[in-house]
N, C-alpha and C positions, 0 to 999 in steps of 0.2 A: 542467541542465532538470529542472524539478519535474515529477514523475508523480503524477497521483490515484491512490489505491488501489483506486478504483471503475472497473470496465470489463468489457468483454465482448468475445470475439474467437472466430472460427470459421474452420475449414479443412476442405476437402473433397478427397477422392481416390478412384481406382478401386482397389481391392484384389482381384484375382482377378475373380470374377463379382460381387462386392458393391461398395457405394458406402460409403467410410469417412468418417466424419463426426467432427469433434473440436470441441468447444465449451469455451471457458474463461471462466469468470466470477470476479471477485474483489471482495471488500469489504473494509472497514477491519478492521485487526486489528494488535495490537501487534508480532507476530512473524510468521514466514513459515510458514503452515500449508497443505499441500497435500493434497487429497483427490482421488483418482483413481477413477472408474468406467470399466470397460472389458470387453468380451466375453471369456469363457473362452478363446477360440481364440488370443487375443494377450494373454493374461493374464501371460506370462512377461516382457513389456516394461515392466511397471509402474515397476521400479526404475529403468530408464532414461529413463522418460517423467518420472519425479519430479526426475531430475537436470537435466533440459533446463529445467524450470519453476523450479527453485531456482536455477540458473545465471542466469536472466534477471530473477527478481522477488526482492527483498529483503525486502518486508514486505507483508502482506496474507493474507486467508484465500481461497485459490485453490480452486475446485472444477472439475475437468476431467471431462468427460462424453464417452466414445468409444463409438460405435456403428458396427455394419455392418449396414445396412438396417434397423435397429431390431431385429435378431435376436441372440440370444446365440451360436448356432452355425449357421451358413450350411450348407444341404444342398444337393449338387451332382447325385447320380446315383444311380439304382436299380442295385444289382448282385446276381448270383447267387451264393450262397455254395455253390461246386462241392462242397466236402468234405462239407458238410451234406446237400446234395442227393444225392451219391452214396451216403451212409450209410443215408438213408431209402429209396432205391430198392433197396438190396440187403436191408434188413431186409424191405421190403414183398414182394419177389420171393421171398425166403426162406419167408415165410408162406405164400405160395401154393402153392409146391411141397410144403412140409411137411404142410400141411393140406388139399391138394387144394381150393383155394378157387377159385370162379369170378370172372368179372369181370375189368376191366381198371383199371389205374392211370390215371386220367383227369387231364388238366393242371390243372383247375380244383381238384380236390382237392389234388392234388400242391402247387400254389402256396400253398395255404393253411396248409401245415405250418409249425410256428415255425421261424424263421431260416433258411428257404430262401431269402427275399429280404431284403436289407437296404439302408438308406440309407447311402451312403459319402460322407464329406466330402473336398472336394479338397486334397490334401497341399499345404501351403504352403512355400515355401522360407524358411527363418527369415531369411536375410540379405536377401533382397529384400524379404521382407514388412517388415523393420525399416526399411529404407530409405524406404518408402512411409509407414510409420506415422511416423517421424522427421521427414519432410518436412511432413507434415500437421500434426502437433503444433508445429512451428515456424512454420508459416504461421498458426496459430491465435493463438500467443503474439505474433507480429509484429502481427496484426491488434488484440489486446488492447492491446499496448503503444502503439499509435498512438492509440487511443481515450483511454488514459490519459494521453498526452502532450498531447493536444488539451484535455482538461479541465484538465490542470495548467497549461497555458499561460494559459487564461482565468482561473484563479485567482491565478496569479503576477501578473497585471497588477492585481489589487485589493491585493495584498500590497504592491507597490511605491508604490501611492498612499498606502496607510496609514503606510509608512515615511516618505514625503515629509512626512506631516501631524506625524509624531514629531519629526522633524527641525526643523520650523518651531517647534514649540512649545519644544524644547529651546533654540532660538536666542532664543526670545522670554524664556524664563528667564533665559539669560545677560544679555540686554540689561536685564532688570529689576533685576539685583542691584545696580547703582551706586545706582538710585532707592531701593531697600529701605534700603541703607546710609545714604543721605542723609536719609531720613524717619526712622530711627531715631536718628541723631545730633541732629537737630532736637528729637525728642521728649525725648532725655535732657537736652539743653541747657535746655529749658523747665523741666523738673523741678528741675534743679540750681539755676536762677534763684529758684525758689519756696521752697526751702529754705536757701538760702544766698547771703550778698552778697558774698562773698569770691571775687573775679574770678579769682585767681591758683589757688585751690583748684578753682574749678568748670572751668577750663580743663583742668588736668592730669587731674580726674576724668573730665571728657568725653572726652579723649583715650584714657585707659585704657578706659573702657567701650566706646568705638568700636572700638579694636583687638580686645577681647575679642568682641564681637559679630561683627565681620568674620570672625574666626577661626572662631567657633562656626557660623556660617551660610554659611561658603564651600562652595559645591556645584559649584565649576568643575571640579574633578575628576571628579566624578561626570557632570556633563554631558559632558566630553570623552570618557568610557568609554562612555556610552550612544550617543554619535554614532559611535564607534567599532564598537559591536555592531550599528548599523543598517547600517553599510557592509559589515560582515562577512556580515550577512544578505543583502544585495544579491548578494554574490559567490556566496553559496551558492544563490541563487535561479537564477543563470546557470550555475551549475556543470553539467557533464555527468553526474556521478554523483549517484544518489538521495541528498537531504539532508534527509529528514523528521525523523530522530533529532537530528541536529546543530542544525536550526532550533528544535525544541522545547527543547533545552538552552539554546540561545542567548536563547529568550524568557524563561527563567528568570533569566538574568543581567540582561537589560534590565529586569525587573520589580523586581529587587533594587535597581538603581541608581536608579530612579524612586522606590521607597520612600525611599531615603536621601535625595534631593533633596527630598521632600515634608517628611521630619522636620527637615531642616537648615534649611530657607528658611522664616522666620517672616513670611510675607507672604500676603496675602489673594490678589492676582492669580497669583502663582506657584503657590500652592496649586490654584488653579483650573486652571493649565496642567498640573500634575502629574496631575490627575484625567483630564483629557482624554488624556493621555499613557498613562495606565494603561488607559483604556477601549480605545485603539487596540492596546495590547499583548495585552489579553484577546481581542480580535477576531482578531487574528494567530493567537493560540494556538487559537482555535477552528478557523481554517482549517488550520494546519499539521497537526492530526490526521488531515486526510485524504490527507496526502501520503505517498508510499513512502519 
């Protein structure tokens, strides 16, 4: 199954009193490059998140953005720092007694003293938190993979059509070879008649030229190998594992065989077929760059 390297996936869950959102985007890249952005409160999970991504995606530039309600550090409740408050109260009371100061310590003034009140974050259980984060990241990757597979399936249909065109042109080349040999034999025979009236000499020379030409221009082996490559290409298109790298290498081999056919076959119609074969191979190569 072919997967495109371009896609988007999203996962959501509730984590404590916050909404956890995971977004994953991928674009084309030669290797697997993962970038993760996440809040400080769950930054310790970055390594595990990377393992999930790299275990599911083999190629592409992957950007993963994780947020908790769009905040870096979710705030939960206001608390009294009792030790700090007791220390302030003791000092203020001591000042009143020592210096015989009047007045009272009112609540408004007391609450404005530094560090008497503070915002406290909710303590998260690391094990439970990771289970939620893991499930949400996995859901985002699942969503991403589904989009990549849909696009890959659509592109695969185009690849298979182009493979059929290549096979047809290779069959045309094979069918054209006998006509090419016949035409060359007739051309050599005509030239021999022009330069010599020795029938026996002409016949032996004609046979030698025909054998030499047939040996030099025989592209049957290359045609067989090229069709073998297209069949292997089809197998990789339907294979369950990612095949982008293998397809790219296979296209190099297909292009090499096409070049050899073109250089061997000294025939205009075959040369035209080879040009069309190479055009289709180039279109395949452009498409394959998009696959994981």
